[in-house]
N, C-alpha and C positions, 0 to 999 in steps of 0.2 A: 170506439175509435174516434179522436180529434180530426175536423175537418175544417178547412180553411176555403173561404171563398175571396176571388181577386175580382174586383169591378173591370168592367172593359176600361181600355184606355180609350179615351180619344180627345180630340183637340178641338179647339174654339178659337177662329180667326176672327179679329172685331178690326175693321176698316174703319180710320177714322181720317179726318182730312180730305174725304174722297169729293165733298159740296165747298166750291169754296164761299166765303161771307165777304159781304158787301158791308162798306163802312165807312166814315167821313170822321176826320177830326176838326173839331170845333173848340174855338176859344169862347167863353161867355161869362159876362160880367156877372157878380151877385144880384140874386133878386128874391124877393119876398113872396111867400105863398101861405096862402089860408088853406084848412081842411079840418077834417077829422082823421084821428088815428086809433091804432089799436096795437098792442103789444102782444106777440106772437113768438112761439116758440120756434128755433131753427130744426129741433131733433125729430130726425124720420120723416123731413119733409114737411113736416106738422105746418109751417107757414105758408108752403104753397096752398094746402086747404083752407086754412082760416083765411088768407087773402081772399079766394074767392069766394068764401063765403060772405067774406065783410063787401067785397063789389055789390053781393047779389042782395044784401040787405039794404047798402046806401041805394042801390035803383028802387027797392020797394018802400023803402022810408020817407024818399022825395030829398035825402041828401044830395045825391045827384045833381039833381034837376036844382037846387039851390044854389050849390056850386056855380054850376052852367050860365047862371043868372048873377051870380057874382064876378065870374070872370069874363061877362058881355062878349061870350064866342071864344075865348082862348080855349085851348086843348086841356081836357082832366090831366093831371097828373097821378100817377101812383109812385109813390116816393117811400125809399127805403131810408128812413131819415138817420136811425143810427143802427149799430150792432152792438151787441156787448156778447162777446166771442165767449167768457169764461161763463156767462150764464145761459149761453146757448138762447139770446132772443134777439129780436131787431123791434124796432118801432116803424110801424107802416102808418103811410097818410094817402088819404084819397084827396086831393087838390086843387087850386086852381093858383096862377101866378096873382096877387091881389097887394096891394097895399092898405086897404081898407081895414080899419079897426076890426077886432072882433066884437060882435053886439049881439051873438048868441051863446049860452052855453056849450058845451063840445066842440064849440070849432075854436084851433089854435094858429098861430102863427109862428113861421119858422123861414129862418133865411137860408137860402140856398148859398154858399161861397162861390166865389169867380173860381174857375177850374178851368182845364183841358178836358176836353169829354172826348169819348169814342161814342158815334152816335150809329147804332146798328138797326136797320129796318125790321120788321115782323110783318107777314102776311099770311092771313088767315084766321079762323075762328078762335075768341079768346075764351077761356087761358090758355088753352092748349098752344098755339101757335107762341105765345110770347116765351112760354115756358120753357120751350125747346130752344128758342134763342137764347138766353140766360143761360142753359146748361152749355149750349155751344162755348159762348164767352170764355166760359171757366176751364171747360176740358179742351177746347181746340184753339180759339186764338187769342189767349194770353200766355198760353205755352209756347205758340210758334212767333209772336212779335217781341221786340223792344221795349216794349211796356209793363207797368204793374198797377196796380190800383191804388188811387192815391187817398184813399182812407176817409171820402167825404160820400153825402149820400148819393145814390143811383137813383135814378129816372124812368118813367116809363110814362111814355108821352101819347095820349090818345085824344086823336082828333074825332070830332062829329061823325057821325056813322054808324052801320050797324055793325057792332064790334061782334058779332057771332058769323059773318057771312066770309066764304071762300078767300075771296077780294079784299078781306079790309086791310088794311096798313095801318102801324103805329110802328113806335122807335123803343129802343131801351138807350137809355145815356148813362156811361160809365164814367167816372170822372180818374184820369188816369195821369201818370208821369213816366218819362222816359228810364228804362234801368243805366 
């Protein structure tokens, strides 16, 4: 005798948009940055893991201290410099604003073009807090507003402080254009 099993029918309700998102719109002229880069895969969230490791290694090997010194008190930047959608890769930089010439191997310069930016605060320990902000920007904010991505670099702005504390504040900057 042949038997059939039918799985229980269940409903999964997901509520989005129940939390407001603070943001501001800023116009900013172009500026130069100096830092170190990695090329990372965006497949299956690999970029989140690789970027987190890149930050850890940069703290351990003195890169972050050197950039803080070069930046003379400026905020550290995490920059998604370029995205290759076809290859599912992005180039990520840990850097600072700087007009200084590259003096050492491994450091590169880039120019962040003038843009209109949507700036989102992130509060909480890194990297989890900022990763949640990134998710909400693309899953909730863009669909709910009259803006779209301007296809330029994206910035994470990290002021001095304990990045692993519950009240650490940083920002995500996304270049935008009106639809």
